[in-house]
N, C-alpha and C positions, 0 to 999 in steps of 0.2 A: 705232678702235684694235684691232688684231688680238689675238685671245685667245692665239695661239701664234705664235712666231717661228721661221723656218726654221733648223734646226741646233740648237735648244735643246730641252731636256726640258720637259714641261708645267710643272713647278714653276719652272724657270728662266724660262720664258716668262711665267708669271704674275708673277714677281718683276720681270721687265723691264717688264711692263705697268704694275705698281705705280709703279716709279721714273719711267716715262715720263709717266704721268698726274700724278704729284706734281710733276715738273719743269714740265709744262705749266701746272699750277695756279699755281706760284710765278712762272713767267715772265709769266703773264697778270696777275699782281698780285692773285690771289684772296686775299681776306682771310677766313680761316677764323675764324668766331666761336667763342666758348667753348662747344663742343658737349657736352663730357662733363660730365654732371651726376650724380654718384654712379655708380650701375650702369646708367644709361639713356643711350642714344644715339639721339636722334630726328633723323633726316635726311630725313624725308619732307616736312617743311614748308619746306625750304630749296631754292633752285635749285642744281642741280648737286651733289646729295647724293652721287653716286658719286665725283665728283672729290674731295669733301671726305673721304670715307671712305678712298679710296686715299692721300690726303695724310697722314691720321692713321696709316695702316698704314706708310707710308714713314718716318715719324718714329719708329716703334717705341715709341710711348708706353707705359709700364708700366700706365697706367690702363686701356688696352684689355683687359688681362687680367682686370679686374674687371667688365667690361660684361656684364650679363645680359639686357638688353632692347635690341633693335635694331629700328628702323623705317626702311624705305628705300622711296622711291617707285619704281614701275616705269615712270614716264613718262620714261624715259631712253633713250639709244642702246642697242640690244640688245647690241652687242659690248662696250661699256663696262660695261653691267650684268653681263654674264657674267664679265668680268675681275674686277669688284669682288667678286662672290659667291665667286669662286674663292679670294679672300684671307680670307674669313670664318672657315673652320675653323682656319687656322693662327694668325690674329691675335686671334680672340675665342673661345678654347677653352671659356670658362665660360658661353656663351650659353644662356639658358633660353627666351627668347621672340624669335621672328624674324617680323616683319611685313613682307611684300613685297606691298603693295596698290597697285592703281590706283584710279581713281575720284576722284582729287583735282582732275583737270582736267575742264572741261566744254566742249562744242562751242558753236557760235554759238546754238543753240536751247536751251541749258541742260541737255542730257543729259550724264550722267557718261560720260567716256571710259575704256575699258578700258586697262590697262597692256600693255606689249609683251612681257611674260614668257611664254614658250612652253615653257621647260624649265629645269632646275636642274642645276648641276654635280654630278657624282657625289661630289665630296669633301665635300659637306654631310652625307653619312651619317656622317662622323666626329664630328659634334656629339653627343657621348654624353649631354649634360645637357639637350638641347633638349626642352622639354615643350609648347611652344605654337608652332604654325606657321600663319600666315595668308597665303594666296595668293589672296585674293578680288579680284574686278574685274580679271582678267587674261585672257589669250588661250590658256589651256591647253586642248589637245584630248585629251591623255592625261596621266595622273598620272605625274610624274617618277619614275624608278626608284629614286632615293635616298630617297624618302619612306617606303616600307614598311620600309626598313632602320633608321629612327629608332625604336629599340625603347622609348625613354623618352617617346615622344610622348603627351601627355595631351589636347590639343585640336588639331584639324585643321580648318581652314576653307578650303573650295574653292568658295565661292559666286560667282555671276556670272562663270562661265568658259564654255568651249565643250566640256565633257567629254561624250563619247558613252558611256563605260562606265567602270567602276571595276575595277582588277585584282584577281584572286584573292589576290594577295600582301597586300592590305590587311588580311586577317584575321590577319596575323601581328604586329599591334601589341598587345602584351599589356597596356599601361597606358592605352589610349585610352578617354576618358570622354566626349568631345564631338566629334561629326562633323557638319559642315554642308556640304551640297553642293546648295544651293538655286540656282534660276535657271541650270540647265544643260540638257543635252539627253540625259539618261540614259533609255534605253528598257528596260534590264534591270539587275538587281543581281547581284553575285557571290554564290555560295552560301557562300563563306568568310566573308561578313559575319556569319553567325550565330555565328562563333567568337569575336567580340569580347565576351567575358563581362563585361568591366569597363565597357562602354559604357553611359552613363546618359542622354545626349541624342543623338537622331539626327534631323536635319532634311533631308528630301529633297523639300521642296515645290518647286513650279514647275519640274517636269520633264516627261518624256514617258512615264512608267512606265505600262504596262498590266497587268503582273502583278508579284507578289512571290514570291520563293522561299520554300518552306516552312521553310527553315533560319532564317528571321528570328525564329522562335519560340525560338531558342536564346539570345537576348540576355536573359539572366536578370536583369541589373542595370538594364535599361532603364526609366527613369522618364518620359521624354517622347519621343513619336514623332510627327513631323509629315510627313504624306504628302499635304498639301493641294495642289490645282491640278495634278493629274496626270490620267491616263486610265484609272484602275483601274476595272475592271468587277466584280471579285470580290476577296475577301481569303482567304488561307489560314487554315485552322482552327487552325493553330499559334499565331496571334496571341492566342488565348484562354489560352495558357500563359505570357504575360508577366506574372508575378505581382507584379512591382515597378512595373508601369506606372501612372502617375498622370494623364497627359495624352495624349490620342490625337486628332489632328486629321486628318480625312478629308474635309473639305469641298471642293466644286468638283471632283468626280470623276464617274464614270459608274457608280457602284455600283448594282446591282439587288438585292443581298442582302448581309447582314452575318452573321458567325458569332454565334449566340445566346450563346455563352460569354463574349463581351466584357462583357456587362452584369454578370457575376459576378466580375470581377476585383476582388480585395479592396481595392485602394488607388485605384481609378480615380475621379478627381474631375471629369474633363471628357472627354466623347465628342462630338466635333463632326462631324455627318454632313450639314450643310446643303449644299443645292445638288447633290444626287445624283438618281438615278432610282429611289429606293425607293418602291414602291407598297404594300408590306406589311411590317411589322416585328413581332416578338414583343411582346405586351402590356407586358412588363417595360420595353422601351425607351420606351414612351409614358408610363409612370408615373415613370420615373427623373428626378429634377430636374436631373441633370448632363448629360443627353443633349440635343443641339441637332438638330432635324429640320426646321427651316424650309427652304422651297424644294424639297421633295420632293413628287412627285405621290401622296401617301398617299391610299388609298381610291379613286383613279381606276381606271377600267376599263382593261384591256389593249387594245392596238390591235385593230382588226377582224380576224377570221380570214381565212385565205386565200380568194380567190374560187373559185367552182366551176371544174371543168376546162373548158378552152376559153375562159376569159375572159382577155383580154390582161393580162399582169402589168405593173403600173405600179411602177417602182422606187421604193423609199422615199427621201424626200428626205434627203440627208446632213445630219448635225448635227456642227458643229465647236465645240470648246472650246479657246481659245487660251490659252497661258501668256504670261507677261510678256515672255519672250524673243522671241516671235513677233510681228512687226509687219505681217504680210501673210497672206493666205489666198486660195485659188483659188475662183472661181465659174464653174460650167459652166451650159449651157442647162437642165440638170436642176433647178437651183436648190439652195439650201441654207439652213439656219438656223445662225447663227454667234453665239457668246457670246464676247465679248472678255474679256481678263483683268481689266479694270476693271469688269466687270459689265454693260456696255452690250451690247445684243442687236440683231441685224440679221436680217431674213427676206427672202431673195431668192426670189420665186415662180418656178415653172417657166416658162421662156420669157422671163425678165426680160432676158437677154442671148442673142444668137444665137451667139456664139463664146465660148470660155473666156477669162476675164479674171482678172487678179490684182489684188486690192484691197489697198491699203496704208492703215494707220490710225495716228493718233498723237494722244495726249491732251496738250493744251497747258495750261500754267498761265495764269491770267487775265492778260492784258496789255491796256493801253488800245487798241492798234491792233487787237486781235482781240475786243474786247468793245464792241460798238456800243450802249451804253446810252443811252436817252433820259433826260431830266431827272428822270423819275419811275419809271424801271425799276430793278429789283433783279436782280443776278446770282444764279442758283441752282445752277450747275454749272460744271465746267471746260469747256474748248473742245475739241471732237472734230473732227479733220480726217480726212476720207476722200478717198483718191485712187484713180484719176486724176480731176482736177477736170473738170467739164463733160461727162462722159460721160452720154449720155441713155439711160436704160433703157427697154425696150419695155413694161415694167410697173413700177408704182411699188414701191419697196423699203420694207419696214417697218422703222422705227427706234425703239428703246426707249432712252431716255436716263435715267440715274439723276440725281436732283436732291434738293437739300435743301428741304423744304417751307417756304414763307414764313411768317414770324411773323404778318403781317397778311393776311387773306384777304378781308375785306369790300371790295367794289367792286374787286377785283383778280382777275386770271386768270393762269394759267401757260401759256406758249407756247414752242415751239421756234423759234428764230431762225437763219436761214441766209443765206449770201451767194449772191446770184443776180444775174448780169449786173452786177457792180460795185455792187450795192446790197443792203442787208440787208432781208429780208422775213420775216414771221411765218407759219408753217405752221399748218394746222389741227391742233390738239393734243388728245389725249384722255389723261386721267390714270388710272393704275392703281396700286393698292396691294396688293402680294402678301404682304407681311410687315410686322409692326410697324416703323414708322419706315423703311420702304423703299419709295420712290415712283419710278415711271417716268412719263416723258412720251412718249407714243406718237404717231407721225406717219407720213405717207407721203411719201417724198422721190423726186422724179423724176430727180435728178442728184446728184452729190457735190461737196461743198466743205467749209466750216466750219459746225459746228452747236453751239448752246449753249442752255441753258434760262434763261429770264428770267420774272420776274413784272412785269406791267404793269397799268395801270388797264384796267378792262373796256372792250372795244372792240366797238362795234355797227356792222354794215354792212347795207346794203340796196341793191337795184338799182332806180333811179328810172326808171319808164317815162314816156312822153309824157303818159299819163293822170294822173300825179301819184301821190304816196303820202305816208305819215306815218312818220317814224323817231323812235322813242322810245328813251331810254337805259335799259338794264337795270340800270345802277349807281345812277341817280337818276331815278325815274319822273317828276319834275317837269321834266326837260329834254326838249324835243321840237323837231323840225324838220318843218314842213309844206311840202311841195312841191306847188304848184298845177298844174292841167292846163296843158300847153303850156310848162312851165318848161324842158323839153329836147326836142329833136327825136329824138335817139337815146337809147336806155337808157344810163345811166352809173352807175358804182359810187360809192357814198358811204360814208365811214367816219366814225364819231364816237367820241370819247373824252371822258370827264368826270373831271376830277381834283378830288376833294373833299378839302380839306385839314382836318386836325384840329389846326389852330393853336390854341394857347392865346391867349385874348383879350388877355392882358397883353403877349404878344410883339408882336402886331400894333399894340396901342395904344403900346407903347414905340417901335416902328419909325416910326409916324406922328406920335407926340407928341399923340395925341388920344384921350380916354377913351371915345368912342362910335363908333369906326371899326369897319367890318365889310366883308367881301368874300363874294361868291357863289362857287359852284364855277366852275372854269375849263373852258370848253368849247372843244374843238379839232375842227374839221371839215376833212375832205379829200375831194376828188372826182377822178374821172377825166374825160377829155374836155376840151372847151373850158374856159377859165378862168372864164367867167361864164355865169349862167343867163339864159334869154330872158325870164323873169318873175321878180319878187322872190319870195324864199323867206322864210317866217316862222320866226323862231327864238324859243323860249321858254326863259327862264332863271328860276330861283327867286330871290326877293329875298334879300339877305344876312340871316344869322340875326339875329333880334331886330327886324327891320324889317318893317312891314306897309304895304300900299298906302293905308291910311286915315290913317296917322300920319307917314309919311315926308315929309321936306322935299326936293322935286324938285331944288332947287338943289345939294343935297349928293350927288345920284346921278350916277355917271360910268360910262359904257360905254367900256371900253378895247379896243383892237384891235391885233394884232400879226401881221405876215406873216413867218414864218421864211424865211431864217435870220437876218433883221434882228432884233436884240434890243431894238428901240425900241417902246415901247407908246404908241399915239396915242389921245387922247381924241376919240371920234367921237359924243359925246352930242348935240351940236348938229347933226350931219349925218343923224341918223336920227330917226324919230318913235317915241318910247317909249310903248307902251301899257301902263299899269299896272293890275293887278287887286289883290285883297287879298294874294295870295301870290306873283305872278309878274310878270315884265316881258317884253313881246313887242316885237320890232322886225323889220324886213325888210332883207335884204341880197341882193345879186346874185352875190357870189363868196364863197368860204369861206376862213377862217383861224382864229385864236384870238380868243376873246371872253371878257371878264372884267368883272364888274359890281362897282363899289366904292361904298361909302357913307362919305363923309368930307367935312369942311369945307375941306380943302386945295383950293386953286384949281388948282395944277399937280400933277396926279396921275401923269403919265407917268414922272417920275424916281423917285417913290416905288414905283410898280409894278415898274420895272426893278430897284430895290433889293430889293424883296420876291422878285422872280423869281430874282435872283442867290442870295438866301439859301435859297430852296426847292431850288436845285440843289446845294447844299452839304450835306454831312453834318457836323454839329457833333460833333466827336469829342474825347474825353478820352484822354490818354495816361497810363498808370499804371505805376509801377515799385514792386513790393512784394517784401519779403524773407520767405522761409519762416521761421517762428518756430523750428522745431526744427532747421533747417539754414540758418543765416543766409548761407552762401556761395551759396545757390541764390536767384536773383532771377527774378521773373516780370514780363515786359513784356507789356502788353496795350493795345490801342486798341479803343475801343467807343463807340457813340453816347452822347451825354450823358445821355439819359433812362434809360440802362441802368447808369449809374455807381453810383448809390446801392445799388441791389439787388445788384449784383455785389460791391461792397465789403462789404456785410453778410454775403454768402456766403463771401467769401475771408478776412475778417479773423480768423476762427478759426484759420486755418492760416498766414496771412501778417501781417506788420506792416510799416509803412513810412510814407512821407510821404503827405500829402493829394494828390489828383489835381492835375495841372497845370491851367493855364488852358485853357479850351476852344479847340481848334484847329480851324479850318474847313478841311476836307480834302475834295477831290473823290473820289468813289468811283472806285477804280481808280488813284488817284495813288500814287506810290511815295515812301517816306521811309525814313530810316535812324535807328537808335539807336546812339550812340557812347559808349563808356565812357572816362572821362578821369581825370586826377590819380592815376596809379599803379594804376588798376584797368583790367583788360583782359578781354575775352571769351576763353573757352577757345579757343585757336587751332585745335583739331582740328575745330571745327564747319565744315561745308562752306559754310554761308551767312555765314561770318564773313570780312570783308575788313578787315584791319588794325584789328581791335578794334571793327568796326561790324557791326551786324545789319540786314539789309534787310527791310522790310515792304512789302506791297502791300495796301491797304485795300479790302475788298469787304464790304458790310454783312452778308451772310448766309453768308459763309465765315469759318472760324476765323481769328482774328488773335491767337493767344496763343503766346508763345514762352517756355519756361523755359530759361534759360541759366545756365552756371556762370561765376562771375567768379574771376579769380586775380590775384595781385599779386606783384611781386618784392620788395616792402618787407618788413621784418622785423616780423611781427605779434606776435612774442613780447614786444616792448618796448612797443608802443602799438597802439591800434586805428587802422585805416586808414579814412580818409574819402575819398569821391570823389563823382562824380555821373554820371548818364547823361543825355545831351542828344539831343534829337530834331531831325533835319534834313530839310528838304523837298528833293526833287529829287535831282540828281546828288550823289555823294559828294564832299564838299569835300576839297581837297588837304591842308588842315591843319585839324584840329579844335582849337579854342581849349582851353587847359588850365584856364582859370578860368571858372566860371559867369558871374562879373560881366562878363568880356570878351564872352561870348556874348550877354548881355542888352543890351549896348550896340550890337549889330548891329540896326539899324533900316532901314527903307526897303522898297521894293517888291521888291527883288532879294535880300532877306535869306533865307538858307537855314535859319537857326536858328529853331526853333519853341518849345521849352521845355526846361528843365533840372530834373532831380529828384535829390536827394542820396541817397547810399548810404553806409552805415557797416558795415564788416566787424568782427567781434569779435576779441578777442585769442585767440590760440591757447592760452595758459596764463595762469594766475593771474587769471582773470576774477572779477569781484566777483559777489556775489549767490548765493553757495553756500548761504546759509541759507534764509530765507523766500522769497527770490527764485525759489525752485524751483517756484513755483506756476504760474499760467497762462502767464506770460511768462518762460520759461527764459532766463537770461542767461549760463548756462555756455557755455564753448567746446564745440563739437560733440564729443561723446564717440565714441570709435572703439575699442571693445573687440574684440579679435580681430585677424584679419588676412584677407587676400584669399582665402587657401586654405581656412581653417577657417570663415570667415563672420564678419560683423560684428554687433555689437549697438549700437544707437544710443539716443539719448535717448528717442525715441518707444517703442522696444522696452522700455526700462527703465521708462518711465511705465506701459506696459501691464502689466508685471509688478507694479509698485507698487500699481496699482488693485485687483489681485486678491489681493494678499498678505494683507491684513487683519491679524487678531490674531496670525498666525503670524510676523510680522516679527522678533520678538526671537530665536526659535529659528534663523531663517535668518541673522540677524546673528552669532550666536555661532558657527554653523558656517562663516561667512565669515571668522572670526578676529577679529571686533571685541571688545575687552575689555568686561567687564560694567560697568565705570565709564563707558565711553563710552555704553552703552545708558541708564544712569541719567541722564546729562547730556542726551541727546536727549529722553527722557521729560520731564524738567523744563523744557527749553526750549520744547517744543511740548506743553504740558500739555493743552490742549483741542483739539488738532488731530491726530487719528490719521493722516490723510493726510500731514501735514507730518512726522510722526515717520518714517513709512515712506520718504518721498521723500528726506529728509535722510540717513537711514542708507544707502540704496541708492546715491544719487548721490555722497555723500562717499566711500564705498568705491570706486565706479567711477572717480572722479577720481584716486584714488590708484593704481588698477590700470591706468590708461590707458598703453598702450605696453608692458605687461609680457606676456610669453607665458603662456598657460594661465589667463588671467583668466576667460574664458567657461566653460571646463571647471569651474573652482572654483565658479562660480555655479550651474551645473547640478547639481554634486555636493551643494552646500549645500541646494538645493531638494529633492533626493531624500532627503537625511538628515533633512530637516524634514517628511517625509511630504507634500510637495507635488509629487508626481510629475506632476500635471496641468500645473503651470507648467513643470516640467522638460521635458515633451514639447513644450509650446508653444515654449519657447526653442529646442529642437532643430529644430522645424519652421521657426522663423524663420531659424536659421542655415542650414539647407538651402536655404530659399527665397532667402536672401541670397546664398549661393554661386551658385545658378542665375542669379538676376537680375544678379549682379555679372558673371558671365561673359557673359550676354546683353547687358549694357550695354557692356563693354569689348571684347567679341569679336564684336559684332554685325556682320552683313555688309551692313547697309543703308547709309544716307548719314550716319550719325553715328558715325564711328570712335572708338574709345577707346584708352586706354593700358593695356597689360597689367599694368604695375606699379600699386600702390595709391597714387598721389599724391592730393592733396586733391580735385581736381575729380572724378576717377573714384570715389574713395571716397564723395564726396557723392552721386554717381549711385547707387552701391550702397546708400547709406543711404536714399535716396528710394525706391528699388525695394523695399527691405525694409519701409518704412512702408506701401507700397501694400496 
C-alpha cells in the first residue's frame, strides 16, 4: 500500500490509505476481535495488527480518544506500517505509551528476528502526552528526527538496533529519566548527553564505545549507569561527580585504570569492574565490599620491556572482545586471542592459518540432535558452533568453554565433545577455575564444528603392544584387563569405562522381586583394529556387593554380555570359565563389548537386565507446580530428579504453597515436554516461550529447569475464586488440550502425550476471608497493591517487613493513620497475648481499606515520620524507589520478556516480586 497517492496531500493520502486498508480488511472477511480494553490497545499479539488499527481508525470509534497505551508489532509490511503510524497522532491524541517492538518472531534456529522499522513519520512529534517510547528489536541505523521533539518523553528504549551514533538533539529532552541503547553499534556518545539533568537510568551496555565524553559527569540525577561489554580503556574523571549514582557496571571492558574518586561517591552500592585489565587499584577498592574485581590481572607484572635496538620487533598478538551483536571475527597469520560475548575464549597461535579467515560462531540451546549423550553422560554447557566447518589449522587452536560443575564428581570426569568426520569424539580436556563458581574446560582443537562439555564416567586408555600389557581402571581399582604376549600383531588402542551404580538395594530387589539380588559395576571395553584378539584376554570384575567367593552360590552368578547398538543382554556364564577368588571374578574373552555380573536366583536374567538398563537410561523426574504465598498469581513450574524433590520442597515451602508433587515421570534427558494451563487459566501471552497457553521445557539434569510464570484469567474473580490446573504433556504440542483433568487421566496407552495434572487455585480479588488471625504465616488476603506504577507499590511482603520492625510503636502509627482509639482497644483485646498479631491486624486492615486509593503510601510514610520512626519511613521510600526501578525494568526491559507499560495484574505482580527481592 502506498503511503502517498499522486495528486493528494499527505493527510489526504493517509486518509485514503486508511480507507483502503479498512476496505481490504472488510472485503477479506477479517474478523476484528474486541481489542479495546479500557485505555490499552495491544495489537502486537494479533496477526495483521496494522490492518486492525487502520480498521479501527476508519470506524472513528470514540474509544480511540481514550487510548493511552498502544503496542504494535513491527513484523509487518514497511509501507503498511508507515501508513498506520501516520494515523496515530490524529486518531490517538491521548497516547502516553507507544511500543513498536520486533522480536516476537523467531527464525528456524530459534533466534529473535528484528522488526522492519527503519524510521518514524514526522507527525509522531505531535504526541504531546507521549511519555514512553519503545523501539527495541528493530533495524534503526539513525534515531528518527521526531524523537528528540517529544519533549514529554520519560522513557526511551532503543535496544537491539543498528545505531551507529546518537544525535546531539537528544540532549533536548527535559523530562527523560530512562534511556536504554543496549546491543547497538555505538562508538561515541554526543556531548549533549550531559544535559539530561533528569536522567536516572542510562544503559549503554553491549556497544563499541572506547571513550566517554567528560560531559557525562553532568548527569546530576543519574542513579544507575551500565557501560558493560564495551571497549573502554579509560574513564573520564568527571564520573566521580555523579553524586546520585548507586549502581555502576563496567565489567567486560579494557580498563587499565579507574578514577580514584569513584570509591567516595556517597550513595554508591555496587561498582562492577570484573573482566577488565586492571593490574593495580587503590587500596580503598580492595577493601570496599561493594566493589567486584574478579577477572582482573591484579598484581601481575607488566609485559616485558622493549627489546634492545637491533632486535627484530615481533608484533603483539591482537586481543578481541566481542559484543553479543557480533557473530564473527577475523583471524590473520599473526594469530589472536578472542573472548566471545558469552565468556568463551579462543587462542589462535601465530601461523595457525596461512591466509586471513573469518570465523563465525553461534551458541545453540541444547537439542537432542546436537547433544550426543551416552546413557550415563550429563550435559554441562550449551552447544558452541564454530564455522567454517572442517577447516584444518596448521597449529591447534586453544578453546576454553564455560561449564556448570557436576554435582557428582567421584568416578567421573569432564571432557569436551566435538563432531569429527560424522562421529562425536572426546578431546583431551584440562579444567581451570579462575573465579569462584566459574569453571573452564580447556582443550586443543584441530578443526571447527560443534563443541559441548559433558560429564562422563572415568575413561582409561592404553596402547596394547605385541608384548602385552595391563590396563587398570582409575575409577575402580578392582577392574583390570590383562593382555598376554602375542594378543595382537600391531599396536592397538584400547579404552575402558566402568559405571559404578549407586542403586538403593530396595530398588533392585523390587525390580527383580528378590531380597538378596546384587549387581557388579558395568564394564565397557572398546578397541581399534581387528575385531578379535589373537590370544584370549583376561578380564577381572569385582563380585557384587555383599557377595564373597567363599559363600556365594555359583548357580546364582550370571555373566551378561551386550554388543551395542543391540539392546539385548545375553547370559554367557556357560560359555566362559569363571575363576572366582574371595573378591573377584576372572574370565577370558577374545573380543570386547559390555560385561555385567549379576547375582540372583532368576533363571532368565537377560530380560531383567534389559529392564534395569532401560531404567538406568531414564531420569526419574518429578514435575511440581507451586504458588507464591505472598503473590498467589505467580506460579513456579519446576522439573527435577526425584531424589532432589524433598530437599527442594523444604527450601521452597517457606515462599510457596501448593499441591504435592505429581507422580514420578520417566523422562529422557534432552526430551521436550510442555506445561499447559487449563480451565479458565492461561499463561501471560506476552511470554515469548508461550504458545497458546503452553510453556515448553527441555530437560537436562545439570541445567536450570525452573520457570516462574504469571497466570491470568478472563473470569470474574471478584465473585469467586478461580480453580484450574496445569497439565504436562510429552513430545509435540497437542492440537487440543483437554479442559478437564479427568479426561486427561483417561488417556492411556503407549502414544499418550499426557503425563500429569496438578491443580491451581487463584484467590479472590476482594472480600477474601482470613483478615483476622489468618494474617500469620499463610496470608490469605488478596494481593495488596498500595500505590501505582509511577509512584511505586507496597506489597504484602513490604508491609510484613514494616510490621516486624514496628514493635511497641504501633499504636502511635495507628493513630496517625487515622484509626480511632476504640479500634485500637478492640485490636488489643482480640490479640491480647500476640503483639505481632496486633500489629499485623492493624496494618493490614488499614491497608485493605486504602487499596486503590491515591496517596495511601504517602500517608503511611507521613505516619511513620510523625511517630518518630524515620528509619522505617526511609526504608519504605527505598522500597518505593526500588519498586519503581524494578517495575520499569520489568515492563520496559529490552530482553526476551516484554511487559505491559500499564499496571495490569500480571505486570503488577512482576513489580511486586521485584520489590520483594
